[in-house]
N, C-alpha and C positions, 0 to 999 in steps of 0.2 A: 422488626424483619420485615422486609419487603413481598417475600413470601410466603401465601398462609398453603395450615392444611392441606386447602381443596388446591393446590396448584396440584402438579403434577413434576416435582422437581427431579426424577431420569428427564424433563425435555429441557433444564437449563444448558447453556449451551455454555463452557466456560472456554474463556479468553486467555490465554499467558504471552502477553506481546513483548515482556525486560527482553524474550531473548530477539527479538525482530528486533530493539529499539537497542539493541551494545554487543548484538552480534556472538550472542556464545556460542562456544565450541560445535554443540549439536547440532544448529540452528539448518542448517543448508541439506539435515534431513527431510525430503520431501517437498524441498526449495523451487522453488523456479522465482531466479531476478530477471524485471525486464527493466532499459533502460531509455528510459526517452530524450527524445533533443531538449536537456537540458541541462544548462551548467553542473558538475559535480563539486556541489561543495558542500557533498560529507566528507568529515575529514577517512585522511587516503587511507589509515588501520584499518575503518570501519569497513571504506570502499575496499578495499585487496581482500577480506579476510568474510564478506559478506559473496561480494564475486564471485570467490575462486570455491564456499563451501556450499554453494548452491548445485544441486543436484542439473540445474538445466540456465541457459542464461540467452539472454535475446537481445540484440539492441534493436533498437524501434529506427528506421531514417538517420534522419540529423543523429539519432542515439550514438551513430557509428560513430560521423566524425566526435562527437562527445570522449567515447569510450577508444579509437586511435588516439586524439591528442594529445590521450590522461596519459595511455603508454608513451607517450614519446619525451612526451613534461617530466615525466617521472624516470631518475637513473634505473637498470633492472623491473621496469613496470614490463619490457617487453616480456622478459625469460618466468619473471615471480606472478604475469594474469595470464587466467585463463581464458584463450580464448575463444568464442562468444559460439554455441550451437547454432543458433539461427542468426541471423541478418534480415530482419524484415522491412518495412511499407511501399511508396510509392518512390521514395528515390527521390524523391525534387528538391528533397533537401541534404539529400547525404551527396559528398563530390566524389570524383570521378576518383582522389587520390585516398579515400576511403577503403571506396570498394576494389580495390586492387588489390588493398593492403590486406582486407579481408577473406580475400579471397588468397592469396596467398600463401592465406592460413587454415584452405579450405575447411569455413564454415555451411554450411547451408546458407545457400540464399535465396529470399522467397519473395520473388517481388507480388502486391497485392497493388494492382492501377485502380477498381472501385473506390470511389468520389464518395459514394455514400455512409460510405466509415470510415471511424479516425484510425489512424496510423498503429492505436492503440488497441484501438476497438479488433483488429483486424491480426494484431501479434496473439492474443491469447486464441482465436480463430487459427489461426497458425501453432498452435502452440496445441490443439487437439487436431486438427489435420494429422503431422509426422506424428498423433500416437506419443508424445509425450507428457501428455495431459494422465495417463494412467500411471508416471510413477512420481504425479506429485500430487499437494495437498491445499499446499499454501501459494499463492502469487507476489512476492514484492514488487512495484510498481519501485522504480528510482525515477525523478522527480522533484521538481519545487511548488511549493507552492504559490507565489507570489508573480508578474509578469504580468504575463495577461491573462484576466480573467476569463476568456474566452474558450482559449485552451484549460483554467485549473474545470471551469464547469461539464464544460467534454472530458476530462478522467472522470469524473465521479459523477459521470451519464454510464460511463463502461462498467464504473461500479454494476448500478442496475444492471445495464449489457451479460455481464459479467457470469451473471446468475443462471443464465441458460444456456452458454456459452461452455461456461465447468461450473456443472452442478454444484460438483465433489469440493471443490478447489473455491477459497477464502483469499479475497484478491486483498490489498495493503498498500497506502502511499505510502511510500518514504520519502519527506521531503527530508535536508536537511535539520530543521525543529519540531518536527512534528511525524505521526504517527496515526491515520485514520481506513477506519473501516469501514461499510454497511451492517447496523445489525437489524438482522432480517426481525417481521416481528413472532414474538417469543419473549424466551426469559432471560436473560445471560449472566452473568456472573466473570468478572473482569478481577485479574490479578497485577496491581497495580507495583512497576517498584522499588525500593521501601526509598532510594534518592526523591524519585517524584515525586513523593508525597511529601516529603524531610526537609523540603527547599519550597512546597507551597506550589509545583510544573500546572500550572490549566490545562483542562481540558474541556468539549466540550457537546451538546448533546443539541443536533438543528436535525430535522424535519423536511426528506428533500422531493418537493414535486405533491406532496401529500399531507395534510394535519397526520399527526401520533399522539391518542395518548400513552402517556409516562407515565413510571413510577419510580424512584430511585432512592437506593442507600448508599452507604460512604462516599458523599457529594457536601462539601461544605454546603451550600445549599440543593437541597433534595428535592424532586419533586411527586404530589403528592395525584399521581390522577388523573396531573392535570395533561390537556392540550395545547399542542405544541402545533401551529404556523406560522408561515410567515403573512405577513400583518399584524399578528398579535404575540404571540410569544416564543422564545427560542434561549435554549439555553447556552450561553457559551461565558468566554469568561470567568468561566465552574475549575473547582481545586478541587483536594481529597479532607477527607477527615478520614479515612482510614484506608487499608493493602487493599482488600475487597471492597470492590463499586455491585449494585448489583439494579440491574435493567429491569424491568420487565414495556414494552411495548408495543399499540396492537396494528404499526405499520412500521416498516424502514425507516430508519434514523443512522445519520452517518454520526460514529462520533468518531473527536478527534483528540489526540493527546498532542503536548507539547511533550521537547525531550533535552532540552536544553533549561538553562537559570533562565529565571522569567526574567534577567536585563541583560543574556545575551540575543 
């Protein structure tokens, strides 16, 4: 057992990521989907399902190009795919053609020229300023975890900033092969889909920016009150011993989990 009798189990945060990994029918309840400027490598049916079921849909700067290109490249998508509610960014990457396209769809366009924050960060602020934050408790950000390392790190930084921008919503990064989010200090229980356990899919627990002392159960290689920090121990290339993973941490850590078989 990870949690002792002295722990306040009422404060355990339970995470059920399966509906965001496989786009279950009810996953859109309270969900905002944000599309960043990265190739849409997700399976077409997954993208269509998660996009259309969301309560709020947002394209960010060049992500608007990606959405428009997806619509034009897939027959029927123009009528099958719902338009974004919000189109944000400084628009240095968004083409005039894409802006004209979403303008014709009557999408709300919010230009955010501030260069002291990324377009991803500003899109979360737009969610708050437009009142959409009251409708959501989760934000699924569609991006890729390969390519420019600076942008990947900036996305992780926005996960930290999101806690003050949208304090009542959890923000997840979804790529074609992983799902990642921050675990704040405290006790956590993560419900792992059976197929990920059966296929020995990878997972990782990484301290970002500061050290964290962690204990875990349900992983193949567990931590027992171990200090993690860069320059010392980080828990990567791990996997599961069962469907119930428990984590206790005294600092914020990045939890990342693979969503596809390890040979893909």
